[in-house]
N, C-alpha and C positions, 0 to 999 in steps of 0.2 A: 405268626403271620402279622400280628399287630406291631410287634417290634420291627419286623422287616419293613412294613409300610411306614412306620415312624422314621426309621433310618433313611428310607428313600426320600421322605419329605424333607428331612434335615439336610441330606446330601443335595437335593434339588435346590433347596433354599440357599445352601452354601455356594453352589455353582452359580446360581442367579446373582447372589450377592457379589461373588468374585467377578462375574462378567460386568456387573454394574460398576464396581470399583475400577475395573480396567477401562471401561467406557468413559468414566468420569476423568480418569487420569489422562486418557487420550484427548478429551475435550480441553483439559487444562493445557496440554502441550499445544493444541491447535490455537488456543487463545493467545498463548505466548508468541507463537509464530505470527499470528495475525497482528499482534501489537508491534512486533519487530518490522513487519511489512509496512504498517502504517507510519512508523517512525522513518523508514527509508523514503517513503513517498514525501513526507513532510520535509525531510532534509533536502531532497531533490528539488522540491518547490522553492525552498529558501535559497538554494544554490542558483536556481534559474533566475530568481529576482535579482540576486546579487550580480550575476553575470550580465544580465540585461542592463542593469544600471551602469556597470563598468563600461560596457560597450557604448552605451549612449553618451557617457562622459567622454570617452575617447573620440567619438564622432563630433561631439560638441566642441571639443578642443581643436580638432582639425578644421572644422568650419569657422570657428572664431579666428584661428590663425589666418586662414585664407581670406576672410573678410577684412581683417586688420591690414593685411598686405595688399588689399584691393584686388585679390585674385578671385575668380569665379570658383564655385564649387566644382570639384573635378568629377568626371564620370566615374572614376574608380571609387571615390567616396560614396557616391549614390549607389553603385553596384554593391559595395560592401554592406551598406545599410540594408539593402533589399535582401541580400543573402543571409544576413543576421536575422532579419525578420522571418524569413522562411524557416531557418533552423529553429528559432524559438517556437514558431507555430507548430512545427513537427514534434518538438519536445512536448508541447502542450497536448497534442493529439495522442502521443504515446502515453502520457500520464493519464489521460482520460480512459484509454483502453485498460491500463493497469488498474485504475480505480474501479472500473466495472468488474474486472476479475476479482479484485479484493472484496468488493461488495457481495459477489456471488459466493465466495468462500466464507465470508462472514455469515451469510444466511445459512450455509451448511453447518457452521460451528454452532450457531444459535439453535438450530434444529437439534443438533446432538446434545446441547446443554439441556434443552427442554426434555428430551428423552431421558437423559441422565437424572434429572430432577424427578421426573415421573417414576423412575425405577427405584428411587430412594424412599418413596413414600411407604 
């Protein structure tokens, strides 16, 4: 009976340890995925700034050329500038939504990491 009880305790400990190891491995994978998502967001933000700068340079060139030729700014140029502003604003809103989701996922991963660390004690 004592041997059986001892064996059950060892098996239970082994199962708990295996579950903890599995949980910790899952947390590690979640952290890697979170890191990749954060890198994608950073890359997107960098791309947005670069695109915005290029578009502004293009509009600046158009306006400079028009001014040099004594021509007024065309309605098309103003419309294009407004459409670009709307597009960049929408991209910013989408990035905010994505960032909120990433923060929520980060909170979940942190909670898993805490549980994993607690189970390792």
